[in-house]
N, C-alpha and C positions, 0 to 999 in steps of 0.2 A: 326855085330855091332862093333863100336869102330874103332880103328886105323888099323885094318886088311885091310881095303879098301885102305889105303894109300900105302901099300906095294905090292898090287896086280899089276900084269902086266896090260897093257892097254887092252889086250884081256879079262882078268878076269873082269875088270870093265865093259866092253861092254856086257858080258854075263848077268850081273845083272840088266841092264837098257834097256828099250825099245829104239828104234832108236831116238825117239824124246827126251827122257830123256838124252840119251848120247849126242845128239847135244847140248842141253842146258847146262848140267852139266859139260861136258868135253871139248866141243868145243866152249863154250861161245855163243851159239846161243840164239835166242829169239823167243818165240812162238808169233803168231799174236795176237793182242789184242782181247778181248772178245771171245776167243776160248778155253782157258784152263779150266779144270774142277773146279778150285777153284776161278775164278775171281768174281763170284757172290755167292759163297758158304756161308751158314749161320750157319753151325754146331758149336757146343760147344765142344771145345777140343784143341788139340795141333797140330801144323804143324811141321813135322819132315823133315830132309834132306832125299830125296829119295835114295841117294847113301849109306849113312851110318847110318841113323835113329837117328842122333843127333836132339834133340828137339830144335827148332829154334824160333817159334812164338806161342803165345797163341791167341786163337780166340777172347779173350777180347780186344785185341789191333788191330783187323782187322777193316777196315773202307772202305767205297765205295769212292774211289778217282775219279771215272769217267774215269780212264785211260784204263780199260779193263784188268788189271792184278790185282792179289791179292795185297792189300796194307795194311801195318801194321805201327803203329806209334812208335813201339819199339820192339826189340827182347826180348826173355825171359831173356837173360843175355849176357854179352859181351864175355863169354866163348864159345859161339856157333857160333859167327859171326866174320868174318874178313872183313876189308874194305881196298881197294886199289884204287889209282887214275887210271882211265881208260881214255886214250886219243884217243881211236879208233873212227872211223866214224866221224872224224873232229870236235869232241867236247870233253870237259872235264867233266867227270862224276866220281862218286865214285862207284866202283863195290863192290858188297856184295858177299862173298863166305862163305861156311861152313868152320869154323875154324878147324874142325876135319878132313875132307877129301879133302878140296879144291874145292868142287863142286861149280860151278857158280850158283848163285841164282837170281841175278838181280842187281839193283842199288838203292842207297839211295839218296833222294833229300831233300832239306830244305823247302818244301812247304806243309808239313803235318799239321795235327791238333795239338792242345795243348793236353797233357802237354809237348810234346817233340818238336813239330814243324817239325818232320821228317816224310818222306814217304818212307818206304822200299817197293819198287816196285819189286815184285818177280814173277818169272815164275811158273805157276802151275806145269809144268813138273819137277821142281826141288823139289817139295813138296809131302809129304805123310801125310794125315790127320788121326788123331786118336781121336775118340769120347772120351769126358772126362770120361764117365762111363765105358769105356773099358781100361783106362790107368791103368797099373799095377804099384803098389807102393811097396817099400820095397826091 
């Protein structure tokens, strides 16, 4: 947990992730829509970065965008998410990454619901869910 993942070699990062997780998180891949384990997930809890376990999104902010990917209208806090302009694939988008380890999560768009109007469109492969009653505090 924490910054140790940042300093690991590429081989070390690969050992901790499945091939799909590695493709999404480290190679900026995208899982096909409606295939990830969290696109239609209804659990109550927190979604963490699969690479470093940084808490990223609360299930209270998840909504069905119809896109086929988990969508959230806001992150838990700005300390967990970084945003950068992405001009790949012939379009301009805003990429969302884990601020702690740099894992690619997905993209954010300005077509989400109120109160933020944002849609964080995230790959299931970049997330690990933890039920609220299992969250350790203190």
